[in-house]
Every structure is written in C-alpha cells, then in structure tokens.
C-alpha positions as CSV (number, residue, x, y, z in Angstrom):
1,M,4.6,8.3,23.3
2,Q,5.3,4.7,23.9
3,R,7.0,2.2,21.7
4,I,6.5,-1.5,22.5
5,L,8.4,-4.0,20.5
6,I,6.6,-7.3,20.0
7,A,9.0,-10.2,19.1
8,L,6.9,-12.9,17.5
9,S,7.4,-16.5,18.3
10,A,5.8,-19.9,17.5
11,A,3.7,-19.6,20.6
12,A,1.8,-16.7,19.0
13,A,0.2,-19.2,16.5
14,V,-2.2,-20.5,19.2
15,C,-3.8,-17.1,19.8
16,L,-7.5,-16.7,19.8
17,M,-8.9,-15.0,16.7
18,A,-12.3,-13.9,18.1
19,A,-11.6,-10.3,17.0
20,A,-10.9,-11.2,13.5
21,T,-14.2,-13.1,13.1
22,A,-16.4,-10.5,14.9
23,S,-18.2,-9.4,11.7
24,A,-18.9,-10.7,8.2
25,S,-16.0,-9.8,5.9
26,S,-13.4,-11.3,3.7
27,I,-9.8,-11.1,2.6
28,V,-8.8,-11.0,-1.0
29,Y,-5.3,-12.1,-1.7
30,I,-2.8,-13.5,-4.2
31,K,-1.6,-17.1,-4.3
32,Q,0.5,-18.5,-7.1
33,G,-0.4,-15.6,-9.3
34,N,-4.2,-15.9,-8.9
35,I,-6.8,-14.1,-6.9
36,W,-8.3,-15.9,-3.9
37,L,-10.9,-15.0,-1.2
38,S,-10.8,-16.1,2.4
39,S,-13.1,-15.7,5.4
40,P,-11.3,-14.0,8.3
41,D,-10.9,-17.3,10.2
42,G,-9.7,-19.1,7.0
43,S,-12.5,-21.7,7.1
44,I,-13.6,-20.7,3.6
45,Q,-11.0,-20.1,0.9
46,R,-12.1,-19.7,-2.7
47,Q,-10.0,-19.3,-5.9
48,V,-11.5,-16.5,-8.0
49,T,-9.2,-16.6,-11.1
50,L,-7.4,-19.4,-13.0
51,D,-5.4,-17.6,-15.7
52,G,-2.7,-16.1,-13.5
53,G,-0.6,-13.0,-13.7
54,Y,-2.5,-11.0,-11.1
55,S,-1.2,-8.7,-8.4
56,S,-2.2,-5.9,-6.0
57,P,-5.9,-6.9,-5.4
58,S,-8.3,-4.8,-3.5
59,Q,-12.1,-4.9,-3.0
60,A,-14.9,-2.4,-2.8
61,D,-17.6,-2.6,-0.2
62,D,-19.9,-4.4,-2.7
63,G,-17.2,-7.1,-3.1
64,N,-16.1,-6.3,-6.6
65,I,-12.4,-6.7,-7.1
66,V,-9.7,-4.5,-8.8
67,A,-6.3,-5.9,-9.5
68,L,-3.4,-5.6,-11.9
69,Q,-2.9,-8.0,-14.8
70,N,-0.6,-7.4,-17.8
71,G,0.0,-3.8,-16.7
72,Q,-3.8,-3.0,-16.8
73,F,-6.5,-2.7,-14.1
74,V,-9.0,-5.5,-14.2
75,H,-12.4,-5.1,-12.5
76,L,-13.9,-8.4,-11.5
77,D,-16.9,-9.8,-9.6
78,R,-16.6,-12.5,-7.0
79,H,-16.6,-15.3,-9.6
80,G,-13.7,-13.7,-11.6
81,N,-16.0,-12.4,-14.4
82,P,-14.8,-9.1,-15.8
83,L,-17.2,-6.2,-15.2
84,N,-15.8,-4.1,-18.0
85,P,-12.8,-4.2,-20.4
86,P,-9.3,-3.7,-18.7
87,V,-8.4,-0.1,-18.0
88,D,-5.0,1.5,-18.6
89,G,-3.1,3.6,-16.1
90,L,-0.8,6.4,-17.1
91,S,2.3,5.1,-18.8
92,G,4.6,5.8,-21.8
93,T,7.3,8.2,-22.9
94,S,6.8,11.9,-23.5
95,G,9.2,14.9,-23.5
96,G,12.2,13.0,-22.3
97,T,10.5,11.3,-19.4
98,T,9.1,7.8,-19.1
99,S,6.2,6.8,-16.8
100,F,6.3,3.2,-15.6
101,G,3.6,1.4,-13.9
102,P,0.8,1.5,-12.9
103,Q,1.4,0.1,-9.4
104,D,-0.3,-0.2,-6.0
105,P,-4.0,0.1,-7.2
106,R,-6.7,0.5,-4.7
107,V,-10.4,0.6,-5.5
108,S,-12.5,3.1,-3.6
109,P,-15.2,1.8,-1.2
110,D,-18.0,2.8,-3.5
111,D,-16.4,0.9,-6.5
112,T,-16.1,4.0,-8.7
113,H,-12.4,5.0,-8.6
114,I,-9.0,3.5,-8.6
115,A,-6.1,5.2,-6.8
116,Y,-2.6,4.1,-8.0
117,D,0.9,5.3,-8.4
118,V,3.5,5.5,-11.2
119,G,7.2,6.3,-11.4
120,V,8.3,9.1,-13.7
121,L,11.8,8.3,-15.0
122,S,14.1,11.0,-16.1
123,S,17.9,11.5,-16.4
124,Y,20.3,14.3,-15.7
125,F,24.1,14.9,-16.0
126,D,25.9,14.8,-12.6
127,Y,29.2,16.8,-12.8
128,T,30.4,15.2,-9.6
129,C,30.7,11.8,-11.2
130,N,30.9,13.1,-14.8
131,C,28.0,10.8,-15.6
132,Y,24.3,10.6,-16.2
133,L,22.1,9.6,-13.3
134,Q,18.5,8.4,-13.6
135,T,15.9,9.6,-11.2
136,T,12.4,8.5,-10.5
137,E,9.6,10.7,-9.0
138,Y,6.7,8.7,-7.8
139,E,3.2,10.2,-8.3
140,T,-0.3,9.3,-7.1
141,L,-3.0,9.3,-9.8
142,Y,-6.6,8.3,-10.1
143,T,-8.9,6.8,-12.8
144,A,-12.4,5.3,-13.1
145,V,-12.9,1.6,-12.6
146,N,-14.5,1.3,-16.1
147,Q,-12.5,3.8,-18.2
148,F,-9.2,5.7,-18.3
149,L,-9.5,9.2,-16.8
150,D,-7.0,12.0,-17.5
151,P,-5.1,12.4,-14.2
152,A,-5.9,16.1,-14.1
153,V,-9.5,15.3,-13.5
154,N,-9.0,14.2,-9.9
155,G,-5.5,15.7,-9.3
156,V,-1.9,14.6,-9.4
157,V,0.1,14.3,-6.2
158,R,3.9,14.3,-6.7
159,D,6.5,12.6,-4.4
160,Y,3.8,10.5,-2.7
161,S,2.7,6.9,-3.5
162,T,1.0,3.7,-2.1
163,P,-2.5,5.3,-1.7
164,S,-5.2,3.9,0.5
165,W,-8.8,5.2,0.8
166,I,-10.1,7.1,3.9
167,D,-13.5,7.5,2.3
168,N,-14.9,7.6,-1.3
169,Q,-13.2,11.0,-2.0
170,T,-10.2,11.1,0.2
171,A,-6.9,9.1,0.1
172,L,-4.0,8.6,2.5
173,L,-0.6,8.8,0.9
174,T,3.0,8.1,2.0
175,A,6.1,10.0,0.9
176,T,8.8,8.7,-1.4
177,G,11.2,11.5,-0.7
178,I,12.6,13.7,2.1
179,G,12.0,17.3,3.0
180,I,8.2,16.6,3.0
181,D,5.9,15.0,5.6
182,Q,5.9,11.2,5.5
183,F,2.1,11.1,5.4
184,A,-0.3,13.2,3.4
185,I,-4.1,13.5,2.8
186,H,-5.6,14.2,-0.7
187,L,-9.1,15.1,-1.5
188,L,-10.0,14.3,-5.1
189,G,-10.6,17.3,-7.4
190,G,-7.3,19.2,-7.1
191,G,-3.5,18.5,-7.2
192,D,-0.7,18.9,-4.7
193,T,-0.5,22.7,-5.3
194,D,-4.1,23.2,-4.2
195,P,-4.3,23.7,-0.5
196,T,-8.0,23.0,-0.4
197,H,-7.4,19.4,-1.7
198,F,-3.9,18.5,-0.5
199,M,-2.5,18.5,3.0
200,Q,0.8,17.2,4.4
201,W,-0.3,15.5,7.6
202,F,2.6,14.4,9.9
203,S,5.9,12.7,10.1
204,D,7.3,10.2,12.7
205,T,10.9,11.1,13.3
206,G,11.5,7.7,14.8
207,T,10.5,6.0,11.5
208,P,13.2,6.3,8.7
209,R,10.8,5.3,6.0
210,A,7.0,4.5,5.7
211,A,4.9,3.0,3.1
212,K,1.4,1.5,2.5
213,A,-0.3,3.2,5.4
214,Q,-3.9,2.5,6.2
215,L,-6.4,4.0,8.6
216,T,-9.3,2.1,10.2
217,R,-12.7,3.2,9.1
218,A,-13.3,4.7,12.5
219,Q,-10.1,6.7,12.1
220,D,-8.9,5.7,15.5
221,K,-5.9,3.6,14.5
222,L,-3.3,3.7,11.7
223,V,-0.8,1.0,10.5
224,T,2.2,1.5,8.2
225,L,5.2,-0.4,6.9
226,A,8.3,1.1,8.6
227,G,12.0,0.8,8.2
228,N,14.3,0.9,5.1
229,A,13.6,-2.8,4.4
230,N,10.0,-2.9,5.7
231,E,11.2,-4.7,8.8
232,N,8.6,-3.2,11.1
233,L,4.9,-2.6,11.2
234,G,4.1,0.6,13.1
235,I,0.7,0.9,14.8
236,Y,-0.6,4.3,15.9
237,S,-3.6,5.6,17.9
238,L,-5.6,8.7,17.0
239,S,-7.7,10.8,19.4
240,A,-11.4,11.4,18.8
241,S,-10.5,14.6,16.9
242,P,-10.9,13.9,13.1
243,L,-7.4,13.1,11.7
244,A,-5.5,14.3,14.8
245,T,-1.8,13.7,14.8
246,P,-1.3,9.9,15.5
247,T,0.8,8.5,18.3
248,R,3.0,5.5,17.6
249,E,2.0,2.9,20.3
250,C,3.1,-0.6,19.0
251,V,5.7,-2.0,16.6
252,I,5.5,-5.6,15.3
253,N,8.9,-6.9,14.3
254,E,11.3,-9.8,14.6
255,P,14.7,-8.3,15.3
256,G,17.7,-10.1,14.0
257,N,16.2,-12.6,11.6
258,G,15.6,-10.4,8.5
259,T,11.8,-10.7,8.5
260,T,10.0,-8.2,6.3
261,Y,6.3,-7.2,6.1
262,D,4.0,-6.1,3.4
263,D,0.4,-4.9,2.6
264,P,-1.0,-4.3,6.1
265,T,-4.8,-4.1,6.0
266,W,-7.4,-3.4,8.7
267,S,-10.6,-5.5,9.2
268,P,-13.7,-3.3,8.5
269,D,-14.5,-3.0,12.2
270,G,-10.9,-2.0,13.1
271,T,-10.4,-4.8,15.6
272,A,-8.0,-6.9,13.6
273,L,-5.1,-6.6,11.2
274,A,-3.9,-8.7,8.4
275,Y,-0.5,-8.5,6.7
276,A,1.9,-10.5,4.6
277,K,5.3,-12.1,5.4
278,P,7.4,-14.2,3.1
279,D,5.7,-17.4,4.3
280,G,2.1,-16.2,4.1
281,I,-0.7,-14.0,5.4
282,Y,-1.0,-13.4,9.2
283,V,-3.9,-12.0,11.2
284,T,-3.8,-10.5,14.7
285,P,-6.4,-8.9,17.0
286,V,-5.7,-5.3,17.8
287,G,-7.6,-3.9,20.8
288,D,-7.6,-0.5,22.4
289,I,-3.9,0.6,22.1
290,S,-4.5,4.3,23.0
291,S,-2.8,3.9,26.4
292,G,0.2,2.0,24.9
293,D,-1.2,-1.4,25.8
294,C,-0.2,-3.8,23.0
295,S,-1.0,-7.0,24.8
296,S,-3.9,-7.8,22.5
297,I,-1.6,-8.3,19.5
298,A,-0.9,-12.0,19.0
299,P,-0.4,-12.9,15.3
300,S,-1.1,-16.3,13.7
301,L,-0.5,-17.6,10.2
302,L,-3.9,-17.7,8.4
303,I,-3.0,-18.4,4.8
304,P,0.3,-20.2,4.1
305,G,1.7,-19.1,0.7
306,G,-0.7,-16.2,0.4
307,S,0.4,-12.6,-0.2
308,Q,-0.9,-9.1,-0.9
309,P,-4.0,-9.3,1.4
310,F,-6.8,-6.7,1.4
311,W,-9.6,-6.9,3.9
312,G,-13.1,-5.7,2.9
313,P,-16.7,-5.8,4.4
314,A,-18.2,-8.2,1.8
315,D,-18.7,-11.7,3.1
316,V,-17.2,-14.7,1.3
317,S,-19.5,-17.6,0.3
318,P,-18.8,-21.2,-0.8
319,T,-20.5,-20.1,-4.1
320,D,-17.9,-17.4,-4.7
321,G,-15.0,-18.0,-7.0
322,T,-14.4,-20.9,-9.4
323,A,-15.3,-24.5,-9.0
324,V,-12.0,-25.3,-7.4
325,A,-12.2,-26.9,-3.9
326,A,-10.9,-24.7,-1.0
327,G,-7.2,-25.3,-0.5
328,T,-6.6,-26.6,-4.0
329,V,-4.0,-24.7,-6.0
330,A,-4.2,-24.4,-9.8
331,P,-1.1,-25.2,-11.8
332,A,1.6,-22.6,-11.3
333,T,1.5,-19.7,-13.7
334,T,4.1,-17.0,-14.3
335,P,2.8,-13.8,-12.6
336,G,2.8,-10.6,-14.6
337,T,6.1,-8.8,-14.3
338,S,6.0,-5.7,-12.3
339,P,8.5,-2.9,-12.8
340,S,11.6,-3.2,-10.8
341,G,13.2,-0.4,-8.8
342,K,10.5,0.2,-6.1
343,P,12.1,0.7,-2.7
344,G,13.0,-2.6,-1.1
345,S,13.1,-4.5,-4.4
346,I,16.2,-6.4,-5.6
347,G,18.1,-4.4,-8.2
348,T,19.1,-0.8,-8.7
349,A,16.9,2.3,-8.7
350,S,17.2,5.9,-7.9
351,H,14.5,8.2,-6.6
352,R,14.3,12.0,-6.9
353,L,13.6,13.5,-3.5
354,G,11.6,16.4,-2.4
355,P,12.7,20.0,-1.7
356,T,16.0,19.9,0.2
357,G,17.3,23.4,0.6
358,G,18.3,24.1,-3.0
359,R,19.9,20.7,-3.6
360,R,18.8,17.9,-5.9
361,C,19.1,14.7,-4.0
362,T,18.9,11.1,-5.2
363,V,18.5,8.1,-3.1
364,V,19.9,4.9,-4.7
365,H,18.6,1.5,-3.6
366,R,20.8,-1.4,-4.6
367,H,20.3,-4.9,-3.2
368,G,18.8,-3.5,0.0
369,H,21.4,-0.7,0.5
370,R,20.5,2.9,0.4
371,R,22.7,5.8,-0.7
372,V,21.9,9.5,-1.1
373,R,23.6,11.8,-3.5
374,C,22.8,15.6,-3.5
375,V,23.5,18.1,-6.2
376,K,23.0,21.9,-5.9
377,R,20.1,23.1,-7.9
378,H,17.3,25.7,-8.0
379,V,14.1,24.4,-6.4
380,N,11.0,25.6,-8.1
381,K,8.5,23.1,-6.6
382,T,7.0,23.5,-3.1
383,H,4.5,21.6,-1.2
384,R,2.1,23.6,0.9
385,K,0.1,22.5,4.0
386,M,-3.6,22.8,3.7
387,G,-4.9,26.2,4.7
388,R,-1.6,28.0,4.2
C-alpha cells in the first residue's frame, strides 16, 4: 500500500479540468443558506431557492433535490418547487433518551428513499467522577422522499452514520465508535443484527477517524474524510472484485496550516472529485490510481463561497433555478440551526462507542480536542459480519 501526500499550492489552480467536464452532470451545493446548481466547469451557476435555511443537499439521477430545512426533509425540483410536503425524520424524547437530528440526508439514485442519521442522547452516572455524563449513539435510518417511514421498515444501523448510496438499495456507512470496522455496508430491509443485510466491511488502521465516505458508481475508487479534524481526504482503489477491500493510494492535505475538508463527492463517471474547504468548493481530476500514481490529482477552486457539494448525473440548464443571474447572491439569510455536537464541531459533545471488551467508553469532543473515558460494564450488543 502506498500513501502519497499531495500538498496543495496556488499553482494547482491552473490545472486542466477536462476530466470534470467529460460528461453531462451537475453539482448541487449551498451558498449563503440557499441551494444552487453548477455545471462541472462552473460556466453555469443557477440559484434554486431564495428563502434560505437549507443544508445537506443531494440529488437523485432525475435531478430532483433533497435537503434539510427547519429540521425537515424538503423534496424539490430543479426550480425549487416542492414536490411534496416536508417530511420528518426521527426525533423527540422517549423512555429517557432524546433523538436529535435528522442530519446528513442523502437521496437514493432512483429518488425514492432518504438515508440519514440521528444522535440518540442519553445520560448515565459515572462513579469515577461522581457525576452524570451524556452519551450520544449515532444511528443510520431511512425514510421515503414523500412520507415518514417507521425506521424498522428498512432497518436501523447503530454506531454508524453519514450514509451514502452504493445503489438504490444499498448504503455505505462510516463508524462513529471504536471496536467496530470503520466502514460498513447496509442492504435495506434489515437492521444491524441481520447478517443478510448488514456487513462490517473494513478498517484502515492508518486513519484515526473516517466520515462521509463515498464510492464511485463503478466501485473502483473510494473517498473519505480522514483525521480527527477532517484534515485529510483519503482516496482508495478497489480491485475488479465487487466490494473488495480497498487500498489507500492517495491523501490530499495541506500539512501545517489547519485546512479541513468536507463533503467529498465523485463525478458520475468517477473521473473527478469535488469537495469543500472553508473558502469554497474545489474540483480535481482523479485518474487511474490503482498503482499508486496520484499525479492526476490537481485541485482548483470552482465555486468560491460554496459548501456542501453533491455531484449527480442530471445536467444543469440556464432555465433551471430562479430568475437570478448566475453569480448573483440573494440577500443573506440565517441558515437553519443544525444540532451541535457532531465530531469536529465547536462545542462539547460525548459519543458512546462500540463494544470495547466489557467497558463503556465515551469520547468527548471539545473545541477540537478528543478525550476517551471508559467505564466497566456488561456489553449486550454485538455487531456481526455478514455470513457469520
């Protein structure tokens, strides 16, 4: 396995973007709280919404968009028209636990389902500090694009979050705890205790933390956020065997300057990658990396001020969106408030971790720092690999 660090510089901005424009497609993204669409080369940029408060957009193959607004899923066409009333995710308080979210929604390619995650907040008394500690277990759930579905219909996966779709019935998940594989695969129709529907896939021991992983449609490359502060983008190759164990080939980072990354997303043909940095959305070609050759990677800033990109196969047209000229920004709105406490956010949160040899472990994130506290306990929950 090779690991090649790519230190970005201003010179990278002059790279050729032929790979990114190789096929008709579009990037949906957020700018000043509203949903926008862009062509892969940035020549067409259309504002889709005007009322603000949107986050986490994604698009189906037909171009319809799902995003969060006011804590609900909205399902929109390319002009920002709602296709159905907003849909709730799981939330609320029951039996001493509180679910917060929903978060990280992703619409399925066939525009029928939404994968998302929630945090389940609970508290317990810790005798080592003579105090109560709060813990959060992240869970991946599913609903329909046009109505709320009981999570049991498609199955609940505990200790995994930030889902992305492999196909219309299968999702790729990343772990929020330890003692379990970093990456898992879930087939809709059963939960994490059903070995015919849930499989822990693999872990990369050289990556301390992973999130928001996505496979190319050809399943020959994988990208993930990596590092405790999302300071790396890890890019992996896969062999021809379906869902073989990936090999980390390339890492995009900028050591020493505190740069962080978010929302990596593949072009539909798998030849280019978009992602967000604090100053906007970047796009880079990604060629054949199976031999560890990362020379094709040359990022450039595509959309200054943009965030939360998602690349889909539907083209963008000058008739899409509202009657706002490309490049014009509507008056600033206050985006909807998302729950604090997700890893990497500013503030304090604690997360209940997976099975750890009879101990209950809590990892506490505070202002970018991470601490783990373990308390002896009886472990009743296990995760099984598919087929065992």
